[in-house]
Steps between C-alpha positions, in 0.01 A plus 500: 500500500627853432372857486371557153402868519396790721208730406473833684260790478492804729754350744721778627691652207361247249193711415432328170444136452842336484573138409842346574571158358774278644703208362634215709854642512623817660308818442659825604307820566709812482444865511607821671420576859137605548385349176275245679712180477427396856131556446509182296619287796254679730219424257591127520530521884156673518333233289656225712328639810687796642263705715741749654516830312835568674657191342380643167669832574176678578312647794160363406368256251367780276862583420528193272241659265638735239463845650533695177759742373520843348369363176301195609194476715500252787326168459272334750594137457830314526506148356783247465481149348767226521467237228673171596578215262365188670550244230692279740211511751716659768193680641204284604278640227391327180615791284812530287500872567405659828433870537499667840346850509468756773303825458471798730263803479561836661168463683654214696356207306742217436440199276698182424465259210642162403458442132268801501274341759444697822671359805650599832858611561520207736415268211798637305729455802384142552538425130867609502585352842795255482554600134796721586311798371394764747554854616756389753634192317822456301312596185532861615855600599579861546813681609345536843454129531866439424598751763268329754700175459828648618349757735258270689588310811562127461160426661325723246704364211345152542181640345628464145604142576156420642347650190723293281421190707134566457438502873346846502160351468575271792622792705192699399287207594685464826462868563135467421484195724674689776252780458222249505654333802514835678142566411413149604661558837314827537177334397567212736557737789188695411300180466620380839404834657158492335446135600583588858255790489225301325539207738408734785185614314373159397396377847256786591395532138415133489275547805332798336465297180331213681264748673431672170435164329256407778339844465479463122348155535245625751448815294438294187251288693347815646488662157332197347243472783448876526464539121253213488320638809491850352368364170236298692406807704479705179274231354286505814496880512419513129207266557377714787556811287307349209219394733501848651488652150219258408308589817570866430362455149186335644463785748549751219226329302275495808577868555419579138175305527418673831584839354280427199224387737557814707479723194186315385345531847589869517350549156181313603487700826539826310222392258284404800563838661403669174176297497441594864556867422250476216265313735540780758419754234194302393403455865535872558285575197235250615511637855447851368223372279344312796513814718340697222228238454434483876483875530269520201290226655479690825405819318229319307370340822489844661320652204263207489414541869447871455266448207325212676450714809366779283282255311378351830438845632307596185309174515406551861413860436281398212324241709454740786360759268257249359404391851463859602277560206283206594511590867415857430216400283370267776573737783337784321185293497525309830767608754478880537395476860788288603763740369640629828510157663658349191757775468607451860510125467668534162765726638577245773503218256715691253753582764515142615513386137777735413692389805449138407577570132814676591595226742421242229698686240790529740473133590472404133796708404693369797410147399604575146820653624580208723428259214746675270882476511682774673599693190146507363364565846720799554411632157134440559510665844680794350239534226218458752658746733534753217140435395380543857690818533352624176158385610552667837601819327201472266262440795647789690438716197153357478443577866623849452287527193189368671555718802528802282200392303310464816610828646510705189261386240555823321861410444409171335588628156830634625585165655431329175726747322767452767470126459537539127804722545647254750452212257644703217799589718540137598498397134758767427715389792470146383610601151794694647580193702486303177771723357713458814450123503583485127826690561582270789416203278742632234774541766440143616524383140836677458623363833391153393683532166810627683487203733463266203807655338698476823388141535625418151832680577541300822421181314772585243744579780409171665562316173841668458597424861391136457702471180803664665455271800494192277816618324656577837407156629662336198814714542502419873474130425795526256712697750407252775607202287824673393570595865444143617724363226773757581473421872533129422808564284651718771435231760672248273801729447505584871500131587802449270674798659416388856627148422819650347441325167790518247748539788781250542427239766758634745391860458135399538568317828699791645235758410236284667706511819551876507281536809693227682844634409552869585708688251349355178400815309373336182605411149634759258181463294291590808709805591489683166224658296565495125302710252325278248703635210827386656378162634664281231826699506526480880410131503779426249744734680436339839472142371519253788592776745133604505453202735790589730385546857591824677583449870607736777847354561733203451365330811151484350644370172695227685190404696295472181770289328506274806124450475525412130779252565343338805162446337630438146280778365720611213732795444466876505720808465495759780593868490595628850397863526798596713758343265398569140652813358340699221640559154461796266617631168788749498407860436684511171301200377177671596608814316578287195154339515301818557336612183587181315228367271313202650645548851223463758691494826677284755291200608502570876376857439202386289324297769354581842614356831550588865808709570623239747570264208700746292827306532332170411326634189798704380729194547267306267409771250728796569722437198227370264397742226154487341468575128200542271591206275789280392628741232522799736648267763780403262575866435513573875722195558735618228521842665589333831753265337292194600579551871143488638196278466209649303141367499235600244126532562456195271712283733822494294827517699840636396749371756818671610760390248260511203325163516125514440200298616157527342221331315152382586391354834217261578455627856145591583439845642293345775799297620723807511527628855523868401225468237275318749559772758405767246196293391380480861531876536323563170234243594438675833468838326271344237283337771485830691395675180233234434384520863473876476310465173281232662424727802427793268269288286334368818440855623370603158278191499361581845453859393323387184279263702413785738429724200283225354315463828463877533376523139266208568366668814472832322333320212248340737443835670449666164259224402305548824508875452382454141220275624398760759522778245294293263244442772497871589467585132203272477359664817541838337324370191224367728476835678488674165218274393330548834523877474363480148222285627438746787478783251236306312323424825508860607371609170217250532451618859474851373232392256322317781524812718324696232229235497478509877468875491189459290367254748601717797166654553335162474724361771485798730277320737742211511805712583437500873481128508788476260699739719442280799584197292817650368599606851451146621685375196789730585515348845486155341774603254712620786459162662569324171810707444614412846423138425693524173791650683477216746472253214802646334682452825363150529615420146840439654367213712647153458311221322349338806367826641364593159302175467363536849394854438350398165277241670384758756428755227307242297279415802433866569423567134249213485327630811499854356358366170213341686424812701542720197262288298234551769574871518490533124152357492392727778666794332331433174171491664554815699637685202212397298272632766696821534519554132135449462430736783746760373392490143145562597587864544682518172386456166537126454500525127794746485698292741428179312604659170822638644575172653439321173722749319773442754450126465548533122826687541627249752395215270703648218794550735460145625505372143824691434651372820386146417677516168816638667491221759470239224802650327690499830398140564622404153824685564526331838455161343766576233732644760442205731589262218811707423585488870459119509711464185764734634494322838537164324782633286667641813470166677647317200776757467575483870512122485723527196728748682502278808600205282770708336625612842520137604679425175736790556574387854566150369727630224687731737545207735624293206726786398644516849554126493681530166713784641586290804580207277718726282680632807573144609606407148728805477652413837560140395635623165746729678609211724544271199696770316723539808546121521570483127754779532657323799525173308643683198760677714590169669538334160719793377705470819549126446583554129744775591656269761539228237646745249736689730604209722521220242468668161204280411159561355195332648467269199862393521479447875184295468646293218844442654410467866213276613378499861522141624349570845211706629523877518503491881781245509692698240461819708630315807786362294588845369497639855717212624749543215521876558561438869770241417661742252498781760662249739794458265612851582686721252525337159786557261371359173817617334687252722387214274656640189779656702586166659486327164709771348758502781501120527545476124769763524659311790498181296622689198777666695593171659521350155692808390736454790555141395544607137741774603703263706503256206580786258783616723645154503455469124660842446793406719542173308468681167752759610740229604449325169554824311813568703629158406416564136664844510811359660527227238433731208722777637783255563468354154473834323782649705736220398401531133541881496825471691643259243375709210626822665839349539498434122339828388726731704828398324329521164388856558811622674740312270647318795490500875261304708195548722272298724195527722493425876218456751525711812320230706492166329302353792204730442416483133174692559666813630864476394660781302720466192845643464661555163874439498678611181859513378534703183803431285816615672339545842461290806175333611287742703144598595281679244487810710871544465493514117488816292168630369548364152612167637195487730267570210666253269501235775132561556436470126696175500278371785188602306620325187578194707147498640351547154711214368387277788138600467438657160217755451308548170625855466704739700498880481825658609474869572846656485649234725850547347515874557767466770733276287798611305529440126686171534251358739210635288644312200526177701146567632370540146662191374385290793149638443500400133624156589211443746205553267428133456285480811401862564389793288685819608376854459765744599456872564850643473730786416809284456649433160629154586151391592352649184756314289383165634129573443300330223244777478547858594212735593561865531278722712474867411288802580439682179202676663547639847387239753405229247722195452533324167686183393736416210624138452804344331564129444875431463432171325357682205812710468732206534319310223515806283 
């Protein structure tokens, strides 16, 4: 193998690509100083692995890249390629030509290639190892290396012999083995220290591991049982919840049906009330009609009696006149003598008759009065009393008239005129009274119409109040139901709060014992009031600390922990009030936050709490910042360099350091302690609002009921007043008719007075008797009036007294009738006798004619009165029928109203029953809703427990874990396992893995210790073996080089002798080498004693000897003969030319003798400043020429 060519580009002064081809002989490279000759050897050294810029005559590796000149720009890449002829297979590559390339870039990149394939520099070094080619091998010999031979100490000089013996790799391996041995010793010591330390940890860790394994086993059992139990309880609770929802649905349907029935009943009741109102109106109309008919009937009865009395009077008068005519005619013929006796007897009989007649009339009237009902009786007595008074007044006038007629006969005409004037005046007064009564009648009509209008207005007001009351009742029912439902929900929430639902078991047990343990102030959730807007943010900010228990001091906390441990009640965290210190944000942080978008405040300043707990709350929330949302929170965190925790209103958290937590949560608001607290407060306010609304509606309802009652009473009063006014109006109408009738009567009386005036002179003789009769009649009238007054007083008697008095009156009347009948007969007889006697003096014919004329007039009047009475009787019959019809209609209407009232009472009772039923249904509905909510919350709590504790859904828990025992047994098992787990004490679950890890590490380190001990032994054996190999190789190579050196030295020096000696033959590993030389003409002496040229030539002789013993493929000699004289240079050149059989020589030289022996000569020049160029000459070509 030999060097075929060198290709360079950008290496130092060789800026352009330069290719140098070499033959197998001697190639000399010449050129002036500074032309770049040595750059060629440095290029080969660099490719062969040189990494020191100093050995390449540079300060840094960038110096090997062409740096430019005045005319050339610098390049960025230096690249050198050695092309080796490997046809003999010297290198272990299946190539006849091997190229080794190294490239360097100014940016620091370095690349290596073998046959243009990328490789490592180490690969190149390993390829050339033991080939004799290398940066420090004999293939590269410089002037410095020659000097090192004679300047080094004997111990250092052995290096070239070791290299020649090929033991360098053994020494390197030994050195590496020694290094490994040292490291092994260090590792062994470290392993022993660690094993000692670990061995002390294993015993307690094993105990913790066993405890943890027992805990894990029990925990796994507990988890399986508790998961199955929780799933079973969820199934049970879900069944109860579904049944509760089903029952609630049934109650809702019942409530809907009851509400529909209530609405229907209310509608039917309203319709019934409308019918009753219409019935009342009809009843009122019929009552008014009945009153009118009765009054009309009474008026007609009165008129009938008046006309009957007049007719009776006319009939009697007519009969008397006829009797008088007969009597007079008889008396005129027969009884003149008996006149005085008859007159006396007649006067007695007339007085007695009048008395009896009056008594009979009184008794008859009294009997009639007692037979009538009170109302008719009173009316009749009043009419009779008025008639008697009128009759008394008329008789008094008659008495006065008769007395005057008797005393002053001459004034008879005047009296008649006065009577006429009086009657005319009376008629006028009656007409004036008619006007007055008509006006009063009109006023009563207006008053009646006004009352009717007011009555209609009150009815409308009543209707509006009833409608408003119905609406108010419906609204009150709705408010009542809502209030009951809200109260039920509040009771349910309060029960959860009182039972500390959603609290951890340990916290729950401690809070239940707050009365027994002084110093327990409450949980954090109980001690703060959070506005609803910030509830989620505060819940997330506090996390589990919301269930921390605040206590007065450490003693209370220790006591509570002791209770939890002793009774196995769970765990809890306590915050002693006298220990916890508050936290707060620095002022500069607050100033940074102020005015920032989305900043809401510091968490502890956004909630309410007692000042005594300031340190507790500020320690939990004093450095927590609340932001509007996640985006603004990120901006605030960036401002604060991620040093503080930030919570958004949506529950997202930005932790100190920049990590974030967020997303959706399945937690129910009802299970949140803060949310439940706010819900209770809102529920209380809502219930208070509903209660206030209920009380207000109740007051308005009571007020409306009172208004309805007042309107009803006022309505009844108005109806009664209207009835009275109607009655009074009818009375006024009756009075008006009566006055009209009186006017007619007076007018007829006036006509009769005129007739009587014509008969005055005929009756002059009768006036005395008539005067006496009238006087007696006045006395009788006075008695009758007194009797009437007494009767009017007696009309107030009770029924029993009235009947008794009636029987007495009837007996007296019958007796009076008998006596009167006798007297009437006697009177007739006496009158007949008197008339006959009296008419004897008169002209009987004139008297009879006058009497007949009077009888004719009375007959006509009687006929008129008879026709009027028939009309009145017909009207009475019609009116009586109308009264009976009206009375029947009233009875039917009253019965109908009574039936409707019964129906209304029944419907109102049914309505009350429906309302009571609805109240009960609403109450049960509220309870069911509360139970349903309780079941739902319990299910959510169990689901949350499954999710948070075990990361399982209900379906997965039910599918994966089946409950093999009853729920009660499972609950006992869970309690027992929890107690057993608590009995294990503190658990270090990490001890399991830690023990395994440390035990594994202990075993590993023990194995490592064994391996290290084995490795140390192996290394020691290997080192010993290598030492033996080095000794053998060194000894062999030393002897060969020594023999060859002894031959080479005389050849080069032209005589003399030289040898090599070991400084310590017993220690071939460390012995030095002395060179002993005897140039021609000198004695044998040490190398150090020779001249400089002799030293250099001796060293060259040694190098040649080594090369001859162990040839190298090529050898580059860089001015090694510079210190020789011309003679020695000539011998050097010749010896070099003679040694080309085994080694290819490339010589960089200035010496002529060397150049003369070269086969090829390369000249290096610098035509351009800083750029080297080559020129080659082959001497063989010239010799052939």
